C-alpha positions, 0 to 999 in steps of 0.5 A: 407755871403760877403760885396764886396767894388770895388775901383774906386775912383781913377783919372785915370790919367795915363789912360787918361780915366775913367776906371770905363767906359772902356770895356772888352768885352761887360761890363764896368770895374766897372760892371765886378768888380761888377759881379765879387763879386757877382759871388763870393758870395758878397750879399751887393756890394759898390763902393768906391770913386764914389757917382755918381754910383749905390751902390757908397760912397763918400771918407771920406778923398779925394786923399789919396788913396785906404784905404781911400776908403776901410774905407769909404766903410766900415764906418758907414755901418749897413749891412756888412756880415761876410767877406769883399772882396776888389777888384781895378776896374782897374783887369778886367781879376780877376774872381769869383774863384780867389775870392773865394780862399781868401775868403775861406782862410781868413775865415779858418785863421780869418786874411786878406788875400791876394795873395803873390805879391799882396794886392789887391784883398784881403778878411777880416773877418768884425770883424777885421774891426771894426768902430775903426780900421777904424776911426783910419786909416781915422785919420791917413790919415787925419792927412797927414799919408800915409798908404798903403793897404799892411801896413793896411792889415799887421796892422790886421795880414793878410796872404799871399796865393800863386796865380797860375801866371795867368793874373788876378792880373795885374792892367791896369793903362795906354794905354800901359797896355791895349795891353796886355788885352785879348780881349780888 
């Protein structure tokens, strides 16, 4: 079973408007991210950094980036499944097969797995994300340390796998980026 986490607590400063509410086809980016996780098998989904939305939780340590959102979403969760898949809200072209490939590799290697060149999205066996690991990362962030997703996953023994080069791993952060978004 899979727990999905959507990272959606950013300020969207470069975009100029809330990315969770941006539309991709008929759905918001947040709806698309949640649906993609569900299609990939997520039985439980958490929206990190957005306590104002359904399934949302607040960042325990604010303004400290994606690792704070990941750890906040995991902290104290009793309903965690065997595997966690984390996606950013600003990758609306991401598909369920992309996530399934990560999940399969993470399960077979028993290690956090992300695509070469992009630490998000990633899949990680839940037992590697113990409350001790989560609280340690949150404590470091609270103390002012900068902790990237790549560094966090590396500390857990991550592996990378190749991606076929489609545009699905592109983050859309600015109005200029939207020009390359299909069907925008």
